[in-house]
N, C-alpha and C positions, 0 to 999 in steps of 0.2 A: 234630792227625792230619794227613796229608797228604792231597792231593784225591782219590786213589785208594781210601782208608780214608773219607774224607766220603762218598765218592759211594755206596760200599757201604752205610755207615751210614744214609743217607738215602733211599736209591733214586733219586736224581739224578744222572745221568750226569756224569762229569767235564767232557765237551764240553757240558752244556748248563750245567752250575756257571760254567764259563768263560764260556758267552753271558751268563748273567744278570749277571754282572760287569761284561760289556761292554756292556751295555745299562742299566746302572746300577739293576737291579732288586735284586741282590746287592751288597754291599760288598766292594770288592778284599779280599782277605786280607792278612793280615801273612805276610811272607815271611823265610824263613831267610836265614842269610848264603850260601847257595848259591844262592838264590832259588826255593825250593819254597815253595810255598803251604802255610800253615799255618792250620787250622781247631780252634775251641773249640766247647764245649758250645752256646754263644748262636747260633755260625753254624749249627750242625747243626739247632737248633729252627727256624732262619729257613730253612734249604734244606726242612726237613718240612712247613713250612708252606706254602711255595712248592709243592711237590709235590702238596698236599692239595688247594690251590686250582687248580693244573692238572687233576689227576685230575676235578675238578667242572666242567672247562670255562673256567673263567675265563681271560680275556686276560691279556697283560701287563701292559697299562693298569688293567685291574680289579685286577689282583693289587698293583700300586704302592700303588692306593688301600686295598687290604685291610691291607697290611702297616703303611702308616700308620695306620689305626684299629687294628691289634692293638698297636703300639706305644705307642698313646695311652690310657693308662690313665683319662684322662676322657672318653674318646669316649661320644659320645650312641649308644644300640644302634640308634636309627630310621637312622641313617647307614648301619650295616652292612646291616639288614634293606632298605634302598632299595636298596642296591648289588646284594646278593641277589635281591631281586625283578626289578630291571632284567635281572639275568640271566638268570632265568626267563623273563622275558617275551622275550627273545633266544632262547633255547631253543625256546621254544613256536613260534614263526617259523620256525626252521629246521626244526620237525618235521614244521611244515604244508608247507614246500618239499619235503620230502623225501617225506612222503607223496604229493604231487601228482607227482612225478617218479616215484614206484614205480607208481600207477595208470597215468600214461602208458607207461611201459614193459611192464607187464602188458598193457595193452591192444595194444601195438606186437607183443609175444611173441605174443598169442592171434591176430592178424590175421596173422602170417607164417606159411605154410606148412610152413616147414622142411624141403622137398624138395629135388630136384635143380632146380627151376625158378630162375632168376636173380632173380626180380621178389622185392623184400622190403619191405615198410612200415618195417622199422627202418631199414634204408639209406637208404630214400627220405627218412623223417624228419630222418635225420642230415646228409643233402644238402640238405634243404629245410626247415629249421626252423621257419620260419613258415606253412607248410600244416600242417593238422590230418589226423591219421592216420586 
């Protein structure tokens, strides 16, 4: 099947398929004599795997490692678990950062009068990020 059909079958856009090829995450497709990319079931399985990993927020490099583990039938599951646990740790750190941002914004919104006056703690904080609102 061609790249458009592969995109539809896997939920990975043609643009992203080409990107994954360009960064070496996904092997370059076989080509027809006319130069069109051709994909078989094996490649579709790989694209679905990549999409599932991206849906869980894994980075390109993490997916590269996961693909290697997936393709290694003798892989120790502890390596997969360690990679997933490291990703969970990263997600937890991002969640903490986002919760802190949300708390700061909620405080600033609460302190802003939201009326016709020009003074605004939100603008003040953005203009002077080192000061606390």
